[in-house]
N, CA, C and O atoms as a GROMACS GRO file, in nm:
protein
  356
    1UNK      N    1  -1.562   2.202  -1.482
    1UNK     CA    2  -1.425   2.156  -1.497
    1UNK      C    3  -1.329   2.274  -1.495
    1UNK      O    4  -1.352   2.375  -1.562
    2UNK      N    5  -1.224   2.262  -1.419
    2UNK     CA    6  -1.123   2.366  -1.414
    2UNK      C    7  -1.015   2.337  -1.518
    2UNK      O    8  -0.984   2.221  -1.547
    3UNK      N    9  -0.959   2.443  -1.572
    3UNK     CA   10  -0.853   2.431  -1.671
    3UNK      C   11  -0.732   2.509  -1.622
    3UNK      O   12  -0.745   2.621  -1.573
    4UNK      N   13  -0.614   2.448  -1.635
    4UNK     CA   14  -0.492   2.508  -1.586
    4UNK      C   15  -0.389   2.519  -1.698
    4UNK      O   16  -0.377   2.429  -1.781
    5UNK      N   17  -0.316   2.630  -1.699
    5UNK     CA   18  -0.209   2.649  -1.797
    5UNK      C   19  -0.087   2.568  -1.752
    5UNK      O   20  -0.043   2.578  -1.638
    6UNK      N   21  -0.035   2.489  -1.843
    6UNK     CA   22   0.083   2.407  -1.816
    6UNK      C   23   0.174   2.411  -1.938
    6UNK      O   24   0.144   2.476  -2.038
    7UNK      N   25   0.286   2.341  -1.929
    7UNK     CA   26   0.370   2.319  -2.046
    7UNK      C   27   0.398   2.169  -2.057
    7UNK      O   28   0.411   2.099  -1.956
    8UNK      N   29   0.405   2.123  -2.179
    8UNK     CA   30   0.440   1.984  -2.208
    8UNK      C   31   0.568   1.989  -2.291
    8UNK      O   32   0.565   2.019  -2.410
    9UNK      N   33   0.679   1.959  -2.226
    9UNK     CA   34   0.810   1.966  -2.293
    9UNK      C   35   0.834   2.105  -2.350
    9UNK      O   36   0.887   2.120  -2.460
   10UNK      N   37   0.795   2.207  -2.274
   10UNK     CA   38   0.814   2.346  -2.315
   10UNK      C   39   0.705   2.401  -2.406
   10UNK      O   40   0.709   2.519  -2.441
   11UNK      N   41   0.610   2.320  -2.443
   11UNK     CA   42   0.501   2.362  -2.531
   11UNK      C   43   0.384   2.411  -2.444
   11UNK      O   44   0.336   2.335  -2.360
   12UNK      N   45   0.339   2.536  -2.463
   12UNK     CA   46   0.225   2.583  -2.386
   12UNK      C   47   0.102   2.496  -2.413
   12UNK      O   48   0.072   2.463  -2.528
   13UNK      N   49   0.032   2.461  -2.307
   13UNK     CA   50  -0.084   2.373  -2.318
   13UNK      C   51  -0.180   2.402  -2.204
   13UNK      O   52  -0.152   2.484  -2.116
   14UNK      N   53  -0.293   2.333  -2.207
   14UNK     CA   54  -0.392   2.341  -2.100
   14UNK      C   55  -0.421   2.201  -2.049
   14UNK      O   56  -0.421   2.105  -2.126
   15UNK      N   57  -0.446   2.191  -1.920
   15UNK     CA   58  -0.490   2.066  -1.861
   15UNK      C   59  -0.632   2.090  -1.809
   15UNK      O   60  -0.653   2.171  -1.719
   16UNK      N   61  -0.727   2.017  -1.867
   16UNK     CA   62  -0.867   2.028  -1.825
   16UNK      C   63  -0.894   1.919  -1.724
   16UNK      O   64  -0.900   1.800  -1.758
   17UNK      N   65  -0.910   1.958  -1.599
   17UNK     CA   66  -0.929   1.865  -1.488
   17UNK      C   67  -1.069   1.805  -1.496
   17UNK      O   68  -1.168   1.877  -1.498
   18UNK      N   69  -1.076   1.672  -1.499
   18UNK     CA   70  -1.206   1.603  -1.505
   18UNK      C   71  -1.239   1.533  -1.374
   18UNK      O   72  -1.356   1.505  -1.347
   19UNK      N   73  -1.138   1.504  -1.292
   19UNK     CA   74  -1.160   1.439  -1.164
   19UNK      C   75  -1.043   1.475  -1.071
   19UNK      O   76  -0.928   1.472  -1.113
   20UNK      N   77  -1.075   1.508  -0.946
   20UNK     CA   78  -0.969   1.544  -0.852
   20UNK      C   79  -1.012   1.502  -0.711
   20UNK      O   80  -1.119   1.539  -0.664
   21UNK      N   81  -0.926   1.425  -0.646
   21UNK     CA   82  -0.947   1.385  -0.507
   21UNK      C   83  -0.817   1.409  -0.432
   21UNK      O   84  -0.711   1.363  -0.473
   22UNK      N   85  -0.826   1.481  -0.320
   22UNK     CA   86  -0.708   1.503  -0.236
   22UNK      C   87  -0.747   1.464  -0.093
   22UNK      O   88  -0.842   1.519  -0.036
   23UNK      N   89  -0.672   1.372  -0.036
   23UNK     CA   90  -0.692   1.330   0.102
   23UNK      C   91  -0.568   1.374   0.179
   23UNK      O   92  -0.457   1.327   0.154
   24UNK      N   93  -0.588   1.465   0.272
   24UNK     CA   94  -0.477   1.517   0.352
   24UNK      C   95  -0.424   1.407   0.445
   24UNK      O   96  -0.499   1.318   0.484
   25UNK      N   97  -0.296   1.414   0.479
   25UNK     CA   98  -0.240   1.315   0.572
   25UNK      C   99  -0.317   1.316   0.704
   25UNK      O  100  -0.345   1.423   0.759
   26UNK      N  101  -0.352   1.198   0.755
   26UNK     CA  102  -0.430   1.187   0.878
   26UNK      C  103  -0.346   1.139   0.996
   26UNK      O  104  -0.396   1.127   1.107
   27UNK      N  105  -0.219   1.111   0.970
   27UNK     CA  106  -0.132   1.070   1.078
   27UNK      C  107  -0.155   0.928   1.126
   27UNK      O  108  -0.220   0.848   1.057
   28UNK      N  109  -0.104   0.897   1.240
   28UNK     CA  110  -0.105   0.761   1.292
   28UNK      C  111  -0.245   0.709   1.327
   28UNK      O  112  -0.263   0.587   1.338
   29UNK      N  113  -0.342   0.796   1.344
   29UNK     CA  114  -0.477   0.750   1.377
   29UNK      C  115  -0.556   0.704   1.253
   29UNK      O  116  -0.670   0.661   1.266
   30UNK      N  117  -0.497   0.713   1.136
   30UNK     CA  118  -0.564   0.676   1.012
   30UNK      C  119  -0.591   0.526   1.006
   30UNK      O  120  -0.522   0.446   1.070
   31UNK      N  121  -0.692   0.490   0.927
   31UNK     CA  122  -0.728   0.349   0.912
   31UNK      C  123  -0.633   0.271   0.823
   31UNK      O  124  -0.627   0.148   0.832
   32UNK      N  125  -0.557   0.340   0.738
   32UNK     CA  126  -0.465   0.270   0.649
   32UNK      C  127  -0.339   0.354   0.629
   32UNK      O  128  -0.336   0.472   0.660
   33UNK      N  129  -0.235   0.289   0.575
   33UNK     CA  130  -0.112   0.362   0.550
   33UNK      C  131  -0.132   0.469   0.443
   33UNK      O  132  -0.067   0.573   0.447
   34UNK      N  133  -0.221   0.444   0.347
   34UNK     CA  134  -0.248   0.542   0.242
   34UNK      C  135  -0.307   0.668   0.304
   34UNK      O  136  -0.265   0.779   0.272
   35UNK      N  137  -0.406   0.651   0.393
   35UNK     CA  138  -0.466   0.766   0.459
   35UNK      C  139  -0.368   0.832   0.555
   35UNK      O  140  -0.374   0.954   0.576
   36UNK      N  141  -0.280   0.754   0.613
   36UNK     CA  142  -0.180   0.808   0.706
   36UNK      C  143  -0.095   0.914   0.638
   36UNK      O  144  -0.071   1.021   0.694
   37UNK      N  145  -0.049   0.884   0.518
   37UNK     CA  146   0.039   0.976   0.446
   37UNK      C  147  -0.035   1.070   0.352
   37UNK      O  148   0.022   1.168   0.304
   38UNK      N  149  -0.162   1.042   0.325
   38UNK     CA  150  -0.240   1.123   0.233
   38UNK      C  151  -0.209   1.088   0.088
   38UNK      O  152  -0.109   1.023   0.058
   39UNK      N  153  -0.297   1.132  -0.001
   39UNK     CA  154  -0.276   1.105  -0.142
   39UNK      C  155  -0.359   1.199  -0.228
   39UNK      O  156  -0.453   1.264  -0.180
   40UNK      N  157  -0.323   1.206  -0.354
   40UNK     CA  158  -0.397   1.284  -0.452
   40UNK      C  159  -0.419   1.198  -0.575
   40UNK      O  160  -0.327   1.133  -0.624
   41UNK      N  161  -0.541   1.199  -0.625
   41UNK     CA  162  -0.574   1.133  -0.752
   41UNK      C  163  -0.633   1.239  -0.843
   41UNK      O  164  -0.715   1.320  -0.800
   42UNK      N  165  -0.591   1.238  -0.969
   42UNK     CA  166  -0.651   1.332  -1.063
   42UNK      C  167  -0.652   1.274  -1.203
   42UNK      O  168  -0.567   1.193  -1.241
   43UNK      N  169  -0.750   1.318  -1.279
   43UNK     CA  170  -0.762   1.284  -1.419
   43UNK      C  171  -0.782   1.414  -1.495
   43UNK      O  172  -0.849   1.506  -1.448
   44UNK      N  173  -0.723   1.421  -1.612
   44UNK     CA  174  -0.733   1.544  -1.691
   44UNK      C  175  -0.713   1.513  -1.838
   44UNK      O  176  -0.658   1.409  -1.875
   45UNK      N  177  -0.758   1.606  -1.919
   45UNK     CA  178  -0.735   1.599  -2.063
   45UNK      C  179  -0.638   1.708  -2.102
   45UNK      O  180  -0.650   1.822  -2.058
   46UNK      N  181  -0.540   1.674  -2.184
   46UNK     CA  182  -0.448   1.773  -2.237
   46UNK      C  183  -0.509   1.840  -2.358
   46UNK      O  184  -0.563   1.775  -2.447
   47UNK      N  185  -0.500   1.973  -2.360
   47UNK     CA  186  -0.551   2.052  -2.472
   47UNK      C  187  -0.437   2.141  -2.523
   47UNK      O  188  -0.341   2.166  -2.451
   48UNK      N  189  -0.449   2.186  -2.647
   48UNK     CA  190  -0.350   2.283  -2.693
   48UNK      C  191  -0.377   2.416  -2.622
   48UNK      O  192  -0.476   2.427  -2.550
   49UNK      N  193  -0.292   2.514  -2.640
   49UNK     CA  194  -0.305   2.638  -2.562
   49UNK      C  195  -0.432   2.716  -2.591
   49UNK      O  196  -0.469   2.804  -2.514
   50UNK      N  197  -0.501   2.684  -2.701
   50UNK     CA  198  -0.628   2.749  -2.732
   50UNK      C  199  -0.748   2.668  -2.682
   50UNK      O  200  -0.863   2.710  -2.698
   51UNK      N  201  -0.722   2.553  -2.623
   51UNK     CA  202  -0.828   2.472  -2.566
   51UNK      C  203  -0.886   2.367  -2.659
   51UNK      O  204  -0.994   2.314  -2.634
   52UNK      N  205  -0.814   2.338  -2.766
   52UNK     CA  206  -0.863   2.237  -2.862
   52UNK      C  207  -0.797   2.102  -2.836
   52UNK      O  208  -0.684   2.099  -2.789
   53UNK      N  209  -0.863   1.995  -2.864
   53UNK     CA  210  -1.001   1.985  -2.911
   53UNK      C  211  -1.098   2.014  -2.798
   53UNK      O  212  -1.066   1.994  -2.681
   54UNK      N  213  -1.216   2.062  -2.832
   54UNK     CA  214  -1.316   2.096  -2.730
   54UNK      C  215  -1.361   1.973  -2.653
   54UNK      O  216  -1.380   1.979  -2.531
   55UNK      N  217  -1.377   1.861  -2.722
   55UNK     CA  218  -1.413   1.734  -2.656
   55UNK      C  219  -1.295   1.640  -2.668
   55UNK      O  220  -1.244   1.615  -2.778
   56UNK      N  221  -1.251   1.587  -2.555
   56UNK     CA  222  -1.140   1.493  -2.560
   56UNK      C  223  -1.006   1.558  -2.534
   56UNK      O  224  -0.995   1.656  -2.461
   57UNK      N  225  -0.905   1.500  -2.596
   57UNK     CA  226  -0.768   1.536  -2.564
   57UNK      C  227  -0.685   1.554  -2.691
   57UNK      O  228  -0.711   1.490  -2.793
   58UNK      N  229  -0.586   1.643  -2.683
   58UNK     CA  230  -0.491   1.662  -2.794
   58UNK      C  231  -0.396   1.542  -2.795
   58UNK      O  232  -0.302   1.537  -2.716
   59UNK      N  233  -0.422   1.449  -2.882
   59UNK     CA  234  -0.346   1.323  -2.885
   59UNK      C  235  -0.197   1.347  -2.908
   59UNK      O  236  -0.113   1.272  -2.857
   60UNK      N  237  -0.163   1.450  -2.985
   60UNK     CA  238  -0.022   1.476  -3.013
   60UNK      C  239   0.052   1.517  -2.886
   60UNK      O  240   0.168   1.482  -2.869
   61UNK      N  241  -0.014   1.592  -2.796
   61UNK     CA  242   0.049   1.627  -2.668
   61UNK      C  243   0.061   1.503  -2.579
   61UNK      O  244   0.162   1.486  -2.509
   62UNK      N  245  -0.039   1.420  -2.582
   62UNK     CA  246  -0.036   1.295  -2.504
   62UNK      C  247   0.081   1.208  -2.548
   62UNK      O  248   0.149   1.149  -2.464
   63UNK      N  249   0.104   1.200  -2.678
   63UNK     CA  250   0.215   1.120  -2.730
   63UNK      C  251   0.349   1.174  -2.682
   63UNK      O  252   0.438   1.097  -2.647
   64UNK      N  253   0.364   1.307  -2.682
   64UNK     CA  254   0.489   1.368  -2.634
   64UNK      C  255   0.510   1.334  -2.486
   64UNK      O  256   0.619   1.297  -2.445
   65UNK      N  257   0.403   1.349  -2.407
   65UNK     CA  258   0.413   1.320  -2.264
   65UNK      C  259   0.448   1.174  -2.240
   65UNK      O  260   0.528   1.143  -2.151
   66UNK      N  261   0.390   1.084  -2.318
   66UNK     CA  262   0.423   0.942  -2.305
   66UNK      C  263   0.567   0.915  -2.345
   66UNK      O  264   0.642   0.850  -2.271
   67UNK      N  265   0.605   0.965  -2.461
   67UNK     CA  266   0.738   0.936  -2.515
   67UNK      C  267   0.849   0.985  -2.423
   67UNK      O  268   0.951   0.918  -2.407
   68UNK      N  269   0.829   1.102  -2.361
   68UNK     CA  270   0.932   1.160  -2.275
   68UNK      C  271   0.904   1.140  -2.126
   68UNK      O  272   0.975   1.195  -2.042
   69UNK      N  273   0.801   1.061  -2.094
   69UNK     CA  274   0.763   1.031  -1.956
   69UNK      C  275   0.752   1.159  -1.872
   69UNK      O  276   0.823   1.176  -1.773
   70UNK      N  277   0.662   1.247  -1.915
   70UNK     CA  278   0.646   1.377  -1.852
   70UNK      C  279   0.528   1.385  -1.756
   70UNK      O  280   0.496   1.493  -1.707
   71UNK      N  281   0.462   1.273  -1.729
   71UNK     CA  282   0.339   1.277  -1.651
   71UNK      C  283   0.359   1.328  -1.509
   71UNK      O  284   0.273   1.400  -1.457
   72UNK      N  285   0.468   1.294  -1.445
   72UNK     CA  286   0.493   1.345  -1.309
   72UNK      C  287   0.509   1.496  -1.310
   72UNK      O  288   0.458   1.565  -1.222
   73UNK      N  289   0.580   1.547  -1.410
   73UNK     CA  290   0.598   1.691  -1.423
   73UNK      C  291   0.464   1.761  -1.446
   73UNK      O  292   0.436   1.865  -1.386
   74UNK      N  293   0.381   1.704  -1.532
   74UNK     CA  294   0.250   1.763  -1.560
   74UNK      C  295   0.164   1.761  -1.434
   74UNK      O  296   0.099   1.860  -1.402
   75UNK      N  297   0.164   1.648  -1.362
   75UNK     CA  298   0.089   1.638  -1.236
   75UNK      C  299   0.134   1.746  -1.137
   75UNK      O  300   0.050   1.810  -1.074
   76UNK      N  301   0.264   1.766  -1.125
   76UNK     CA  302   0.317   1.868  -1.033
   76UNK      C  303   0.272   2.008  -1.073
   76UNK      O  304   0.238   2.089  -0.987
   77UNK      N  305   0.272   2.036  -1.202
   77UNK     CA  306   0.227   2.168  -1.248
   77UNK      C  307   0.080   2.191  -1.211
   77UNK      O  308   0.043   2.300  -1.167
   78UNK      N  309  -0.001   2.089  -1.231
   78UNK     CA  310  -0.144   2.102  -1.199
   78UNK      C  311  -0.162   2.119  -1.048
   78UNK      O  312  -0.238   2.205  -1.005
   79UNK      N  313  -0.094   2.036  -0.968
   79UNK     CA  314  -0.105   2.047  -0.823
   79UNK      C  315  -0.064   2.185  -0.774
   79UNK      O  316  -0.129   2.242  -0.686
   80UNK      N  317   0.043   2.240  -0.829
   80UNK     CA  318   0.087   2.375  -0.791
   80UNK      C  319  -0.019   2.478  -0.829
   80UNK      O  320  -0.046   2.570  -0.751
   81UNK      N  321  -0.078   2.465  -0.945
   81UNK     CA  322  -0.183   2.558  -0.987
   81UNK      C  323  -0.303   2.550  -0.895
   81UNK      O  324  -0.363   2.653  -0.861
   82UNK      N  325  -0.339   2.430  -0.853
   82UNK     CA  326  -0.452   2.413  -0.760
   82UNK      C  327  -0.418   2.477  -0.626
   82UNK      O  328  -0.500   2.549  -0.569
   83UNK      N  329  -0.298   2.452  -0.575
   83UNK     CA  330  -0.256   2.513  -0.448
   83UNK      C  331  -0.257   2.664  -0.457
   83UNK      O  332  -0.303   2.732  -0.365
   84UNK      N  333  -0.206   2.719  -0.568
   84UNK     CA  334  -0.204   2.864  -0.586
   84UNK      C  335  -0.346   2.922  -0.589
   84UNK      O  336  -0.370   3.029  -0.534
   85UNK      N  337  -0.438   2.851  -0.654
   85UNK     CA  338  -0.576   2.902  -0.661
   85UNK      C  339  -0.643   2.894  -0.524
   85UNK      O  340  -0.726   2.980  -0.492
   86UNK      N  341  -0.611   2.794  -0.444
   86UNK     CA  342  -0.666   2.785  -0.308
   86UNK      C  343  -0.608   2.894  -0.220
   86UNK      O  344  -0.680   2.954  -0.140
   87UNK      N  345  -0.479   2.923  -0.234
   87UNK     CA  346  -0.415   3.026  -0.153
   87UNK      C  347  -0.473   3.164  -0.178
   87UNK      O  348  -0.467   3.250  -0.090
   88UNK      N  349  -0.529   3.186  -0.296
   88UNK     CA  350  -0.586   3.318  -0.325
   88UNK      C  351  -0.715   3.345  -0.249
   88UNK      O  352  -0.758   3.459  -0.238
   89UNK      N  353  -0.777   3.238  -0.195
   89UNK     CA  354  -0.903   3.256  -0.123
   89UNK      C  355  -0.878   3.274   0.021
   89UNK      O  356  -0.972   3.292   0.098
   0.00000   0.00000   0.00000
């Protein structure tokens, strides 16, 4: 599992990636509109900046993300981190 440094409402945190699927856009020859435009699916656990809890998720960070609807921002941070790590290779 990869872990990425993120912020949740300005609070330093970690996102532990548990599942990641990225399908690049395939254009007009794709079998479906979803494949035509491409998509990304990911699942992750939020951890505090020290990586706690070791198993599961920091529920207090999850509550903040829910309350302030920060999930799109968190997803973007993770996607950028993944792109940056790929660019280094």
